[in-house]
C-alpha positions as CSV (number, residue, x, y, z in Angstrom):
1,M,77.1,-177.7,-19.0
2,E,79.1,-174.8,-17.7
3,N,78.1,-172.4,-15.0
4,P,75.4,-170.1,-16.5
5,H,77.1,-167.0,-15.2
6,S,80.3,-168.0,-17.1
7,I,78.3,-168.1,-20.3
8,I,76.3,-164.8,-19.9
9,L,78.9,-162.2,-19.0
10,K,76.9,-159.0,-18.9
11,P,73.9,-157.2,-20.4
12,V,74.4,-154.6,-23.1
13,V,73.2,-151.2,-22.0
14,S,72.7,-148.9,-25.0
15,E,70.0,-146.9,-26.6
16,K,69.4,-149.5,-29.3
17,S,69.2,-152.4,-26.8
18,Y,66.7,-150.4,-24.6
19,R,64.6,-149.6,-27.7
20,S,64.4,-153.3,-28.6
21,M,63.3,-154.3,-25.1
22,D,59.8,-153.0,-26.0
23,E,59.6,-155.9,-28.5
24,N,60.9,-158.3,-25.8
25,F,64.4,-158.6,-27.3
26,Y,67.3,-158.5,-24.8
27,T,71.0,-158.2,-25.6
28,F,73.9,-159.8,-23.7
29,I,77.7,-160.1,-24.1
30,V,78.4,-163.8,-23.9
31,S,81.4,-166.1,-23.8
32,P,83.0,-166.5,-27.3
33,R,82.9,-170.3,-26.9
34,A,79.1,-170.5,-26.1
35,N,76.7,-171.7,-28.7
36,K,73.0,-170.8,-29.1
37,I,71.7,-173.8,-27.1
38,E,74.0,-173.1,-24.1
39,I,73.0,-169.4,-24.2
40,R,69.3,-170.3,-24.3
41,K,69.6,-172.7,-21.3
42,A,71.7,-170.2,-19.3
43,I,69.2,-167.3,-19.8
44,E,66.3,-169.6,-18.8
45,Q,68.2,-170.7,-15.7
46,I,69.4,-167.3,-14.5
47,F,66.3,-165.2,-15.2
48,D,63.5,-167.9,-15.1
49,V,62.0,-166.9,-18.4
50,K,61.1,-168.7,-21.7
51,V,63.4,-168.0,-24.6
52,L,61.9,-168.2,-28.1
53,K,64.9,-167.3,-30.2
54,V,68.6,-166.6,-29.9
55,N,70.7,-164.7,-32.5
56,T,74.4,-164.4,-32.1
57,L,77.0,-162.1,-33.6
58,N,80.7,-161.7,-33.3
59,R,82.0,-158.1,-33.1
60,K,85.6,-157.3,-33.9
61,G,87.2,-154.8,-31.5
62,K,87.8,-151.3,-32.7
63,R,91.3,-150.2,-33.5
64,Q,92.7,-147.6,-31.0
65,R,95.7,-145.4,-31.4
66,N,98.0,-144.7,-28.5
67,R,98.5,-140.9,-28.3
68,R,101.9,-141.1,-26.8
69,T,103.7,-143.7,-28.9
70,G,101.4,-143.6,-32.0
71,E,101.1,-147.4,-32.0
72,Y,97.8,-149.1,-32.7
73,N,96.1,-151.6,-30.4
74,S,92.6,-152.9,-30.4
75,R,89.7,-153.4,-28.0
76,P,88.8,-157.0,-27.3
77,D,86.5,-158.9,-29.7
78,T,83.1,-159.7,-28.3
79,K,80.3,-162.1,-28.9
80,R,76.8,-160.8,-28.4
81,A,73.5,-162.7,-28.1
82,I,70.1,-161.1,-28.9
83,V,67.5,-163.1,-27.1
84,K,63.7,-163.0,-27.9
85,L,61.6,-163.9,-24.9
86,A,58.0,-165.2,-24.7
87,A,55.3,-162.5,-24.7
88,D,54.5,-162.7,-21.0
89,D,58.1,-162.8,-19.8
90,R,60.3,-159.8,-18.7
91,I,63.8,-159.5,-17.3
92,E,63.6,-157.1,-14.3
93,L,67.3,-156.4,-14.4
94,F,66.6,-153.9,-17.2
95,D,63.9,-151.8,-15.4
96,K,63.4,-148.4,-17.0
């Protein structure tokens, strides 16, 4: 297995992710090559919590226009994991 920190890249900090933390769902940006089993093991290793469920989604990067040249580029594609933790577990990284 890879290093857990190379699988879990960073947490998603948004209003929607903070709202879902009340139901014990946490959102992370993960490596595009990682599968659900690797994501589960990495979260459990890094944060010492029990993961009940992992949902993943691939998000295509938004198209961006260059103001000077008029050309279009795009932001990078990302893979996200929405992780459901056991009822008694919390990730303190996300303190409100």
